[in-house]
Each structure stands twice: as structure tokens, then as C-alpha cells.
C-alpha positions as CSV (number, residue, x, y, z in Angstrom):
1,X,0.0,0.0,0.0
2,X,1.2,3.5,-0.8
3,X,-0.2,7.0,-0.5
4,X,-1.9,7.7,-3.7
5,X,-3.0,11.3,-2.9
6,X,-3.9,13.8,-0.2
7,X,-7.3,15.4,-0.8
8,X,-7.7,19.1,0.2
9,X,-11.2,20.7,0.4
10,X,-11.2,24.2,-1.0
11,X,-13.8,27.0,-1.3
12,X,-12.5,28.4,-4.6
13,X,-10.9,25.9,-6.8
14,X,-9.5,28.4,-9.3
15,X,-7.7,30.3,-6.6
16,X,-6.5,27.1,-5.0
17,X,-5.1,25.9,-8.3
18,X,-3.1,29.1,-8.6
19,X,-1.8,28.8,-5.1
20,X,-0.7,25.2,-5.4
21,X,0.9,25.7,-8.8
22,X,3.1,28.3,-7.1
23,X,3.7,26.3,-3.9
24,X,4.5,23.0,-5.7
25,X,6.1,24.8,-8.7
26,X,4.3,22.6,-11.1
27,X,1.1,23.0,-13.2
28,X,-2.2,21.3,-12.5
29,X,-2.0,18.3,-14.8
30,X,-5.7,17.2,-14.7
31,X,-9.2,18.6,-14.0
32,X,-12.2,16.4,-13.6
33,X,-15.8,16.7,-12.3
34,X,-17.2,13.7,-10.5
35,X,-20.9,14.2,-11.1
36,X,-22.1,11.6,-8.6
37,X,-20.2,13.3,-5.8
38,X,-20.9,16.9,-7.0
39,X,-17.2,17.7,-6.8
40,X,-14.7,19.4,-9.2
41,X,-11.2,18.1,-8.8
42,X,-7.7,19.3,-9.8
43,X,-4.6,17.2,-9.6
44,X,-0.9,17.9,-9.0
45,X,2.0,15.4,-9.1
46,X,4.3,15.5,-6.1
47,X,6.9,12.8,-6.4
48,X,5.2,9.4,-6.3
49,X,2.0,10.8,-4.9
50,X,-0.5,13.5,-5.8
51,X,-2.4,16.4,-4.3
52,X,-6.1,16.5,-5.2
53,X,-7.9,19.8,-4.7
54,X,-11.7,19.3,-4.1
55,X,-14.3,21.9,-4.8
56,X,-18.0,21.4,-4.4
57,X,-20.1,22.0,-7.5
58,X,-23.3,22.7,-5.5
59,X,-24.1,23.8,-1.9
60,X,-25.4,20.2,-1.1
61,X,-22.2,18.4,-2.2
62,X,-20.2,16.5,0.4
63,X,-17.3,18.9,0.0
64,X,-19.4,22.0,0.4
65,X,-21.0,20.6,3.5
66,X,-17.5,19.7,4.8
67,X,-16.2,23.2,4.3
68,X,-19.2,24.9,5.9
69,X,-18.7,22.7,9.0
70,X,-15.0,22.4,9.3
71,X,-13.5,25.0,6.9
72,X,-10.9,24.4,4.1
73,X,-8.1,22.0,4.6
74,X,-7.1,18.3,4.4
75,X,-10.2,16.3,3.7
76,X,-8.7,12.8,3.3
77,X,-5.7,10.6,2.7
78,X,-6.0,8.0,-0.1
79,X,-4.1,4.8,-0.1
80,X,-3.7,2.8,-3.4
81,X,-4.5,-0.9,-3.1
82,X,-4.3,-3.7,-5.6
83,X,-7.7,-5.3,-4.7
84,X,-10.2,-2.8,-3.2
85,X,-12.8,-5.4,-2.4
86,X,-10.3,-7.6,-0.7
87,X,-9.0,-4.7,1.4
88,X,-12.6,-3.6,2.2
89,X,-13.4,-7.1,3.5
90,X,-10.2,-7.3,5.5
91,X,-10.7,-4.0,7.2
92,X,-14.4,-4.7,7.9
93,X,-13.4,-8.0,9.5
94,X,-10.9,-6.1,11.7
95,X,-13.8,-4.0,13.0
96,X,-13.4,-0.8,10.9
97,X,-16.6,0.9,9.6
98,X,-16.8,1.4,5.8
99,X,-18.8,4.4,4.6
100,X,-19.8,2.5,1.5
101,X,-20.5,-1.2,1.1
102,X,-19.3,-1.3,-2.5
103,X,-16.5,0.6,-4.3
104,X,-17.8,3.6,-6.3
105,X,-16.4,5.6,-9.2
106,X,-14.0,8.3,-8.2
107,X,-11.8,10.8,-10.0
108,X,-8.7,9.8,-11.8
109,X,-10.2,6.6,-13.2
110,X,-10.3,5.0,-9.7
111,X,-12.6,2.8,-7.7
112,X,-12.9,4.2,-4.2
113,X,-14.2,3.4,-0.8
114,X,-13.9,5.3,2.5
115,X,-13.3,4.3,6.1
116,X,-15.1,6.2,8.9
117,X,-12.7,8.8,10.4
118,X,-13.7,8.0,14.0
119,X,-11.6,4.8,13.8
120,X,-8.6,6.5,12.1
121,X,-8.1,9.1,14.8
122,X,-10.2,11.7,13.0
123,X,-8.7,11.1,9.5
124,X,-11.0,10.1,6.6
125,X,-9.2,7.3,4.8
126,X,-9.9,6.5,1.2
127,X,-8.9,3.2,-0.5
128,X,-8.4,3.5,-4.2
129,X,-7.8,1.1,-7.0
130,X,-6.9,2.0,-10.6
131,X,-9.4,0.7,-13.1
132,X,-7.7,-1.5,-15.6
């Protein structure tokens, strides 16, 4: 398992892209809207991992609700796995709470599943698997 990306919730995606292009000294290499989650994403490569900026596309999106409750900042840490269903079953058998029972489509051509943050010391953990 390796860190695939760190997701950062932002209020203004365009401003955040400019900020991170300057901080990371690299351009945003990919933009993608995930309609099912009502989120607009922007990706930056940082070594072997990525930074994913997340902006809500509507006031009722998960990201918009997150920002209104907690403010901007780190939203999740994503770990790349080879077999997401196997990892979901393993973690559930270890007593962790999954936020979704089946993997769902995420950005960057990934299948994703989330673990409840209460069991990760307040950190939302995403498992992600590249689609083949």
C-alpha cells in the first residue's frame, strides 16, 4: 500500500489551483468533475504521490458541507490498493466501519471506498484502486 494522494477541500478551486501551482512549482495536470459526488477536482503530481484539490459543484455536495462545517483543509488521505474489495473485506473483518458497502467511481479513473474517520483518529481514509 502506498499513499496515492492527499485530498484538500477548497472553497474556490480556481484560486487554490493558482496557489498550489506556485507552492508546488508545477502546473495542475488534470481537472475532472465527479458528477455523482458533485465535486470538481484538480490534480498535481508531487513525487510518487499526488495532491487532489476538491471543490463542491453545489451547496449540497459533500465537499461544500464539509467546508461549511470544518473549513478548508485536508479532507482525506488516499491509499492505493491492488484489490479494493479484498481490502474492504479485510478492514471490515478487523472492525473498521466502511462508509460505502461497494466501491464507487472516483476521480482519476479509480474505484474508491472510505473508512469512517472515528476509527482513524479523525482522518478520513480513502482506499483507491486503478481501473484496468
